[in-house]
KETIMI-813006 format. One line per 5 residues: number of its first residue (from 1); their letters; for each residue x, z, y of C-alpha. Coordinates in pm, whole numbers. Layout:
NUM	a	X Z Y ~ ... .
//
This chain:
1	mrppp	5105 -6344 -7803 ~ 5437 -6469 -7731 ~ 5509 -6803 -7534 ~ 5630 -7089 -7728 ~ 5993 -7097 -7838 .
6	pvwrs	6216 -7242 -7588 ~ 6398 -7564 -7625 ~ 6737 -7432 -7466 ~ 7057 -7613 -7576 ~ 7240 -7476 -7289 .
11	ilyvp	7197 -7188 -7059 ~ 7392 -7173 -6750 ~ 7461 -6808 -6616 ~ 7472 -6835 -6217 ~ 7540 -6517 -6009 .
16	gnvpk	7236 -6410 -5831 ~ 7402 -6340 -5496 ~ 7638 -6666 -5459 ~ 7483 -6930 -5285 ~ 7753 -7192 -5343 .
21	fidka	7671 -7157 -5721 ~ 7295 -7139 -5692 ~ 7290 -7440 -5453 ~ 7473 -7675 -5708 ~ 7311 -7518 -6033 .
26	herga	7055 -7781 -6047 ~ 7315 -8070 -6071 ~ 7479 -7926 -6395 ~ 7232 -8062 -6660 ~ 7180 -7728 -6816 .
31	dcilv	6824 -7678 -6989 ~ 6792 -7327 -6855 ~ 6981 -7154 -6528 ~ 6987 -6803 -6593 ~ 7014 -6618 -6272 .
36	dleds	7215 -6308 -6318 ~ 7124 -5980 -6147 ~ 7338 -5768 -6386 ~ 7710 -5767 -6461 ~ 7799 -6060 -6217 .
41	vtvae	7631 -5866 -5909 ~ 7785 -5540 -5774 ~ 7546 -5227 -5731 ~ 7583 -5296 -5358 ~ 7480 -5657 -5363 .
46	kptar	7205 -5630 -5613 ~ 6950 -5562 -5345 ~ 7043 -5891 -5170 ~ 7035 -6099 -5483 ~ 6677 -5973 -5564 .
51	amlpe	6553 -6075 -5205 ~ 6729 -6419 -5265 ~ 6536 -6474 -5604 ~ 6232 -6644 -5470 ~ 6450 -6904 -5280 .
56	tmkkv	6674 -6906 -5564 ~ 6435 -7000 -5843 ~ 6303 -7264 -5647 ~ 6632 -7436 -5582 ~ 6797 -7413 -5958 .
61	vrgga	6486 -7575 -6101 ~ 6504 -7908 -5886 ~ 6678 -8088 -6170 ~ 6420 -8008 -6431 ~ 6587 -7676 -6601 .
66	dvavr	6392 -7371 -6685 ~ 6471 -7057 -6502 ~ 6543 -6708 -6629 ~ 6659 -6392 -6497 ~ 6889 -6151 -6638 .
71	inrpm	6788 -5796 -6553 ~ 6969 -5456 -6561 ~ 6918 -5192 -6816 ~ 6887 -4852 -6646 ~ 6519 -4854 -6562 .
76	rlaip	6565 -4776 -6208 ~ 6733 -5094 -6140 ~ 6533 -5291 -6403 ~ 6187 -5221 -6254 ~ 6279 -5354 -5890 .
81	dieaa	6464 -5660 -6080 ~ 6118 -5727 -6266 ~ 5927 -5683 -5923 ~ 6156 -5939 -5769 ~ 6164 -6195 -6070 .
86	vrpgl	5809 -6224 -6192 ~ 5663 -6467 -5998 ~ 5535 -6833 -6100 ~ 5798 -7054 -6229 ~ 5975 -6790 -6426 .
91	aalfi	6037 -6896 -6797 ~ 6187 -6553 -6936 ~ 6349 -6232 -6844 ~ 6693 -6158 -7058 ~ 6660 -5805 -7141 .
96	tkteg	6995 -5648 -7136 ~ 7096 -5368 -7391 ~ 6778 -5396 -7616 ~ 6754 -5120 -7856 ~ 6418 -5140 -7973 .
101	vqhlr	6068 -5257 -7978 ~ 5941 -4946 -7754 ~ 6199 -5054 -7490 ~ 6033 -5383 -7486 ~ 5683 -5261 -7470 .
106	lldea	5755 -5054 -7164 ~ 5902 -5348 -6995 ~ 5601 -5577 -7127 ~ 5361 -5339 -6960 ~ 5516 -5388 -6627 .
111	vsele	5543 -5773 -6644 ~ 5168 -5769 -6760 ~ 5080 -5606 -6445 ~ 5281 -5836 -6221 ~ 5135 -6146 -6398 .
116	rergm	4763 -6033 -6339 ~ 4847 -5957 -5987 ~ 5045 -6285 -5893 ~ 4791 -6513 -6072 ~ 5010 -6602 -6371 .
121	pvgsv	4865 -6642 -6741 ~ 4938 -6295 -6891 ~ 5205 -6365 -7156 ~ 5354 -6631 -6996 ~ 5683 -6497 -6946 .
126	gfgam	5926 -6467 -7243 ~ 6172 -6194 -7324 ~ 6529 -6275 -7444 ~ 6650 -5977 -7621 ~ 7025 -5912 -7571 .
131	iehpr	7174 -5688 -7832 ~ 7458 -5518 -7678 ~ 7481 -5170 -7891 ~ 7569 -5111 -8253 ~ 7256 -4895 -8287 .
136	alael	7044 -5169 -8222 ~ 7158 -5365 -8544 ~ 6913 -5113 -8720 ~ 6621 -5259 -8526 ~ 6685 -5628 -8542 .
141	ndiae	6406 -5710 -8764 ~ 6137 -5511 -8571 ~ 6248 -5649 -8247 ~ 6227 -6017 -8385 ~ 5883 -5930 -8557 .
146	rgprv	5715 -5712 -8311 ~ 5884 -5736 -7987 ~ 5624 -5830 -7730 ~ 5704 -6159 -7554 ~ 6052 -6217 -7759 .
151	iamml	6115 -6592 -7781 ~ 6500 -6571 -7790 ~ 6781 -6311 -7908 ~ 7139 -6329 -7858 ~ 7448 -6077 -7905 .
156	ggedf	7608 -5975 -7581 ~ 7957 -6028 -7722 ~ 8161 -5828 -7419 ~ 7928 -5507 -7403 ~ 7909 -5515 -7822 .
161	aletg	8262 -5510 -7845 ~ 8324 -5229 -7606 ~ 8090 -5034 -7773 ~ 8241 -5083 -8095 ~ 8591 -5055 -7978 .
166	sipsd	8695 -5391 -8105 ~ 8848 -5698 -7919 ~ 8584 -5972 -7858 ~ 8692 -6262 -8074 ~ 8553 -6510 -8327 .
171	eslel	8650 -6279 -8604 ~ 8511 -5943 -8470 ~ 8174 -6103 -8326 ~ 8068 -6336 -8606 ~ 7917 -6078 -8822 .
176	pkrlv	7697 -5902 -8586 ~ 7624 -6226 -8446 ~ 7504 -6364 -8761 ~ 7293 -6045 -8832 ~ 7124 -6119 -8515 .
181	afaaq	7058 -6450 -8611 ~ 6911 -6370 -8952 ~ 6666 -6150 -8775 ~ 6560 -6434 -8510 ~ 6547 -6712 -8782 .
186	ahgva	6321 -6488 -9014 ~ 6063 -6465 -8740 ~ 6079 -6809 -8570 ~ 6288 -6684 -8266 ~ 6548 -6885 -8088 .
191	migil	6892 -6776 -8157 ~ 7125 -6835 -7873 ~ 7490 -6807 -7865 ~ 7819 -6970 -8020 ~ 8018 -6827 -8320 .
196	gtvad	8293 -6734 -8084 ~ 8308 -6566 -7743 ~ 8167 -6684 -7410 ~ 8420 -6547 -7155 ~ 8695 -6809 -7192 .
201	ysdpa	8599 -7143 -7042 ~ 8945 -7291 -7011 ~ 8924 -7502 -7344 ~ 8591 -7713 -7354 ~ 8689 -7870 -7674 .
206	aykks	8746 -7560 -7867 ~ 8385 -7422 -7693 ~ 8228 -7719 -7819 ~ 8373 -7671 -8188 ~ 8261 -7316 -8180 .
211	aeraq	7887 -7425 -8062 ~ 7892 -7697 -8329 ~ 7964 -7426 -8601 ~ 7676 -7219 -8464 ~ 7460 -7513 -8483 .
216	rfgfs	7530 -7539 -8836 ~ 7433 -7168 -8873 ~ 7102 -7233 -8735 ~ 7158 -7113 -8383 ~ 6962 -7326 -8141 .
221	ggtcv	7169 -7309 -7801 ~ 7446 -7132 -7623 ~ 7548 -6988 -7315 ~ 7833 -7055 -7033 ~ 7948 -6907 -6732 .
226	hpglv	8116 -7219 -6600 ~ 7926 -7562 -6561 ~ 8204 -7755 -6714 ~ 8082 -7629 -7042 ~ 7730 -7744 -7008 .
231	qalne	7789 -8086 -7154 ~ 7967 -7941 -7461 ~ 7674 -7724 -7535 ~ 7415 -7995 -7492 ~ 7615 -8219 -7718 .
236	aftps	7679 -7965 -7983 ~ 7316 -7859 -8024 ~ 7146 -8193 -8015 ~ 7116 -8361 -8316 ~ 7354 -8667 -8369 .
241	aedva	7213 -9012 -8396 ~ 7339 -9046 -8725 ~ 7155 -8732 -8839 ~ 6833 -8853 -8684 ~ 6854 -9189 -8863 .
246	yarkl	6926 -9031 -9211 ~ 6659 -8782 -9140 ~ 6402 -9066 -9093 ~ 6541 -9242 -9388 ~ 6490 -8923 -9617 .
251	iaade	6111 -8884 -9471 ~ 6023 -9241 -9537 ~ 6162 -9231 -9896 ~ 5948 -8914 -9942 ~ 5637 -9078 -9837 .
256	kaaae	5708 -9385 -10073 ~ 5784 -9119 -10349 ~ 5480 -8933 -10293 ~ 5281 -9270 -10278 ~ 5396 -9352 -10631 .
261	grgsf	5352 -8967 -10742 ~ 5697 -8846 -10766 ~ 5809 -8500 -10610 ~ 6200 -8573 -10620 ~ 6385 -8898 -10583 .
266	tvdgk	6745 -9021 -10496 ~ 6865 -9134 -10184 ~ 7260 -9260 -10153 ~ 7308 -9125 -10504 ~ 7184 -8774 -10402 .
271	midip	6898 -8561 -10539 ~ 6634 -8515 -10282 ~ 6352 -8242 -10311 ~ 6123 -8044 -10109 ~ 6376 -7846 -9908 .
276	vidra	6566 -8128 -9817 ~ 6267 -8303 -9677 ~ 6163 -7997 -9477 ~ 6511 -7969 -9322 ~ 6494 -8333 -9198 .
281	rrlia	6138 -8275 -9070 ~ 6256 -7980 -8897 ~ 6562 -8178 -8737 ~ 6327 -8462 -8619 ~ 6085 -8211 -8455 .
286	rydai	6374 -8052 -8281 ~ 6502 -8416 -8149 ~ 6160 -8505 -8032 ~ 6135 -8164 -7851 ~ 6464 -8244 -7678 .
291	errlk	6377 -8567 -7580 ~ 6037 -8458 -7426 ~ 6271 -8208 -7238 ~ 6464 -8495 -7119 ~ 6181 -8703 -7020 .
296	ka	6042 -8430 -6817 ~ 6344 -8348 -6636 .
//
């Protein structure tokens, strides 16, 4: 059993031990706040960040965002991270350096025990599988299909580039990101990321352009480390008013054609058949899901 796929156009990283960022996170308009216990927190500060988590999680959801927590990979750090994070209100754990289904099953066992102990529905916490080593590429389909709790997948670009000896760039990261995307898309898992790097936040226009390109390749949302990029992500991953209107036009035309016994027809001089209508219905479903999220916020 997996939680339902998330509607996360924007995921904002927040260091788990920096109150000035935590206190304002709910004002940024992100769909999900990802409280980081990993790279942005030094080893010496990790116990402090864990101890802060109960209050941190309450603060970051005040604007209607979901809250997730990025945990560490070494098991000796991952288990105390999970102990601190799994509590009512947690939407997901982002699993760093995910390498296979067995890795996820071990963590699933720990999370299930904590959900039972803390009065939470078992299976309510999702996993975001972060692919950060080239050897995990051979396991992508298994992770997407059989990984417990997996609701989202993403490539950890900086770590992946480090492990492959490459420079993180649009060119070097596009292929692995698209491989992760194909696996996620084949099994109804949200693909998170932009077709570019996420470390450089100095050019919001370029960031939005990369996000829009990712959206055209079926990615469902992106991450950012600076609040100034949240709006760019929300805009890039929200269907435009023009696209929504055209999709509704196609669906109405399809219903009219079906009533007349026709399976294909033309709209604005273009031949329309089943895949085009299915795409339109998916766009409307996503738009409606975003609208529901915004009304809840």
